[in-house]
DOGU-44213 format. One record per residue: x, y negated, z negated of N, C-alpha, C in turn. Coordinates in steps of 0.001 Angstrom, whole numbers, always signed. Layout:
# DOGU-44213
PT; nu; nv; nw; cau; cav; caw; cu; cv; cw
PT; X; Y; Z; X; Y; Z; X; Y; Z
...
END
This chain:
# DOGU-44213
PT; nu; nv; nw; cau; cav; caw; cu; cv; cw
PT; +333738; -260588; -179132; +334098; -262185; -179344; +333111; -262635; -180447
PT; +331852; -262400; -180353; +330577; -262931; -181233; +330646; -261881; -182377
PT; +330466; -262162; -183547; +330536; -260874; -184647; +328480; -260891; -184778
PT; +328347; -259643; -184860; +326496; -259351; -184960; +326249; -260211; -186401
PT; +325661; -260722; -186446; +324721; -261426; -187890; +323721; -260508; -188336
PT; +323911; -259890; -189531; +323075; -259092; -189729; +321951; -260184; -190683
PT; +320219; -260518; -190424; +319717; -260928; -191402; +319174; -260484; -192075
PT; +319325; -260794; -193499; +318652; -260008; -194729; +317591; -260961; -195270
PT; +316344; -260617; -195349; +315499; -261788; -195810; +315880; -261559; -197378
PT; +315467; -262908; -197893; +315601; -262527; -199369; +314027; -262639; -200375
PT; +313598; -261630; -200739; +312757; -261132; -201353; +312400; -261546; -203046
PT; +310988; -261979; -203513; +310537; -262252; -204472; +309599; -261368; -205008
PT; +309329; -261149; -206186; +307942; -260578; -206182; +307050; -261221; -206167
PT; +305389; -260167; -205712; +304629; -261604; -204907; +304950; -261959; -203846
PT; +305722; -261749; -203188; +305635; -261795; -201716; +305049; -261098; -200875
PT; +304421; -261451; -199934; +303649; -260428; -199322; +304652; -260069; -198156
PT; +304291; -258567; -197581; +305147; -258055; -196501; +304332; -257387; -195778
PT; +304711; -257056; -194490; +304161; -255876; -194079; +305106; -254864; -193414
PT; +304592; -253968; -193510; +305418; -252520; -192972; +304531; -251713; -191871
PT; +305288; -251490; -190560; +304979; -250544; -189927; +305173; -249219; -189900
PT; +304304; -248208; -189687; +304378; -247401; -189719; +303924; -246205; -188536
PT; +304668; -245389; -188020; +304618; -244621; -186821; +303853; -243268; -187172
PT; +302602; -243112; -186709; +301757; -242412; -186803; +301643; -241371; -185996
PT; +300596; -240203; -185709; +300342; -238828; -184879; +298703; -238764; -185097
PT; +298132; -238464; -184365; +296567; -237765; -184343; +296025; -238000; -182961
PT; +294943; -237074; -183158; +293857; -237104; -181859; +293065; -238349; -181642
PT; +293233; -239351; -182863; +291788; -240364; -183010; +292546; -241422; -183340
PT; +293299; -242014; -182600; +293891; -243216; -183275; +292991; -244240; -183917
PT; +293041; -245292; -185048; +292112; -245806; -185231; +291850; -247451; -184270
PT; +291066; -248235; -185051; +291003; -249767; -184497; +292102; -250474; -184801
PT; +293094; -250111; -185773; +294306; -251034; -186241; +295383; -250411; -185775
PT; +295341; -249565; -184584; +296544; -249024; -184072; +296955; -249763; -182814
PT; +298169; -249836; -183098; +298870; -250917; -181814; +300227; -249855; -181112
PT; +300559; -250124; -180215; +301292; -249366; -178909; +300854; -247985; -179125
PT; +299721; -247689; -178845; +298785; -246430; -178603; +299547; -245508; -177341
PT; +300224; -244393; -177424; +300745; -243826; -176063; +300362; -242360; -176386
PT; +299863; -241800; -175169; +300015; -240222; -175364; +301232; -239454; -175676
PT; +301042; -238380; -176454; +302331; -236945; -176548; +302347; -236638; -175367
PT; +303813; -236005; -175216; +304341; -235335; -174251; +303418; -234422; -173614
PT; +303075; -233422; -174697; +302054; -232458; -174087; +300354; -232795; -174146
PT; +300232; -233959; -174307; +298618; -234571; -174339; +297907; -234254; -174846
PT; +298443; -233595; -175873; +297520; -233438; -176889; +297212; -234490; -178380
PT; +297170; -235297; -178292; +297016; -236634; -179213; +298194; -237373; -178577
PT; +298047; -239010; -179591; +298896; -239710; -179208; +299894; -240168; -180773
PT; +300544; -241100; -180331; +301598; -241892; -180835; +301294; -242799; -181282
PT; +301313; -243673; -182500; +301087; -245200; -182566; +301460; -245717; -183660
PT; +301468; -246938; -184091; +301989; -247358; -184972; +300951; -248399; -185722
PT; +300457; -248715; -186999; +300066; -249678; -187742; +300195; -249997; -189082
PT; +300538; -251136; -188912; +300466; -252332; -189940; +300292; -252152; -191606
PT; +300841; -251844; -191921; +300386; -251716; -193489; +300683; -253022; -194295
PT; +299981; -253775; -195292; +300122; -254394; -195423; +300194; -254513; -197543
PT; +300960; -255132; -197636; +301839; -254621; -199217; +302306; -256054; -199793
PT; +302408; -255831; -201078; +302877; -257191; -202238; +303871; -256333; -202751
PT; +305029; -257495; -202885; +306421; -257061; -203371; +306270; -257153; -204754
PT; +306272; -255910; -205840; +306259; -256129; -206818; +307458; -256138; -207634
PT; +308643; -255794; -207371; +309681; -255676; -207871; +310874; -255530; -206790
PT; +312309; -256073; -207124; +313313; -256516; -206364; +314378; -255364; -206765
PT; +314779; -254662; -206212; +316103; -253943; -206611; +317159; -254161; -206245
PT; +318505; -252734; -206368; +319655; -253458; -205224; +319618; -253368; -203612
PT; +318774; -252087; -203834; +318714; -251869; -202273; +317197; -251363; -202033
PT; +316599; -251591; -202913; +315055; -251410; -202315; +313976; -252104; -203117
PT; +312943; -252343; -202220; +311751; -253104; -203410; +310611; -252143; -203673
PT; +309736; -252316; -204301; +308972; -251953; -205027; +307857; -252530; -204779
PT; +306864; -252127; -204060; +305940; -252656; -203446; +304588; -252020; -203822
PT; +303149; -252546; -203871; +301988; -252586; -204007; +301570; -252425; -202772
PT; +300555; -251248; -202552; +300063; -250682; -201524; +298047; -251658; -201602
PT; +297890; -251461; -200633; +296320; -251904; -200689; +294980; -251090; -201704
PT; +295696; -249904; -201888; +294934; -249012; -202632; +295560; -248755; -204359
PT; +296276; -249694; -204772; +297153; -249737; -205973; +298064; -248851; -205810
PT; +298814; -247854; -205043; +299585; -247172; -204955; +301115; -247931; -204841
PT; +302406; -247406; -205600; +303387; -248335; -205622; +304460; -246922; -205178
PT; +304824; -247565; -204288; +305770; -247330; -203591; +307463; -247915; -203236
PT; +308582; -247207; -203024; +309679; -247912; -203025; +310244; -247945; -201592
PT; +310833; -249134; -201016; +311234; -248842; -199685; +312306; -249597; -199293
PT; +313433; -249068; -198462; +314710; -249716; -198103; +314461; -251059; -198004
PT; +315070; -251971; -198559; +315334; -253206; -198235; +315697; -253577; -196651
PT; +316792; -253013; -195951; +317397; -253014; -194897; +316135; -251967; -193529
PT; +315361; -251666; -194151; +314366; -251055; -192941; +314133; -252184; -191891
PT; +313862; -251639; -190782; +313835; -252826; -189532; +312230; -252966; -189700
PT; +311652; -251826; -190403; +310331; -252148; -189689; +309300; -252800; -190924
PT; +310192; -253296; -192056; +309728; -254153; -193091; +309976; -255925; -192655
PT; +309119; -256263; -193086; +308932; -257659; -192529; +308483; -258871; -193875
PT; +308628; -259935; -193753; +308143; -260953; -194884; +306644; -261476; -194114
PT; +305948; -261357; -194513; +304878; -261497; -193517; +304827; -263523; -193353
PT; +304682; -264091; -192041; +304600; -265535; -191628; +303686; -266296; -192637
PT; +303570; -267495; -192295; +302629; -268186; -193070; +301100; -267728; -192331
PT; +301070; -267618; -191088; +300165; -267640; -190144; +299391; -265639; -190206
PT; +300458; -264679; -190669; +299935; -263545; -191170; +299189; -263600; -192288
PT; +299729; -264586; -193494; +299187; -264731; -194366; +297970; -264921; -194306
PT; +297646; -266189; -193185; +296200; -266528; -193484; +295579; -265738; -192666
PT; +295779; -264837; -191421; +294965; -264072; -190619; +294426; -263132; -191504
PT; +295609; -262214; -191864; +295405; -260793; -193066; +295140; -260896; -194283
PT; +295321; -262040; -194819; +294577; -262599; -196328; +293917; -261448; -197140
PT; +292929; -260840; -196188; +292092; -259985; -197108; +292779; -258727; -197097
PT; +293955; -258444; -196046; +294471; -256997; -196211; +295741; -257042; -197372
PT; +296147; -257786; -198117; +297442; -257754; -198919; +296348; -257808; -199958
PT; +297190; -256491; -201196; +296893; -256281; -202175; +296583; -257928; -203429
PT; +295680; -257890; -203834; +295464; -259285; -204465; +296066; -259479; -206110
PT; +296557; -258375; -206766; +297342; -258762; -207937; +298151; -257486; -208076
PT; +299361; -258067; -208811; +300382; -257079; -209065; +299968; -256279; -209921
PT; +300232; -255184; -209635; +299580; -254193; -210910; +300164; -254050; -212151
PT; +299677; -253108; -213200; +300428; -253628; -214109; +301918; -253198; -214296
PT; +302745; -253012; -215335; +304303; -252862; -215356; +304926; -251460; -215035
PT; +304024; -250558; -215457; +304706; -249256; -215778; +305010; -248646; -214168
PT; +306137; -248090; -213799; +306718; -247631; -212905; +306443; -246266; -212371
PT; +305808; -245590; -212961; +305701; -244180; -213286; +305368; -244130; -211388
PT; +304996; -243040; -210839; +304757; -242473; -209800; +305322; -243126; -208368
PT; +306512; -243591; -208223; +307247; -244476; -207149; +307358; -243668; -206068
PT; +306684; -243859; -204820; +307005; -243057; -203912; +307921; -243587; -202876
PT; +308628; -243090; -202546; +309608; -243857; -200956; +309198; -242997; -199834
PT; +309229; -244016; -199475; +308721; -244233; -197703; +309908; -243978; -196619
END
């Protein structure tokens, strides 16, 4: 009856984005959220937010700059990726990369 509407954000270079990464470890860090024990109890599964800046927009992917200066390619339709809201940009302003890196794109890694 109702068509499912798929919302896709419009990204531009310089936009702040947040990517939620699923991780596993025996000792989750202080930024870990949704911490849960592994089935056999040897460690934990949890999620961590990564704060990136859009560097380039391509057809189906974004080229982003990480906090440590790495360049990554992320699928635009990934449900773990979202544009930071105004309050996320305010609260987490120190966690986003401050500048866009140089224009070379060598060494792009996919997530």
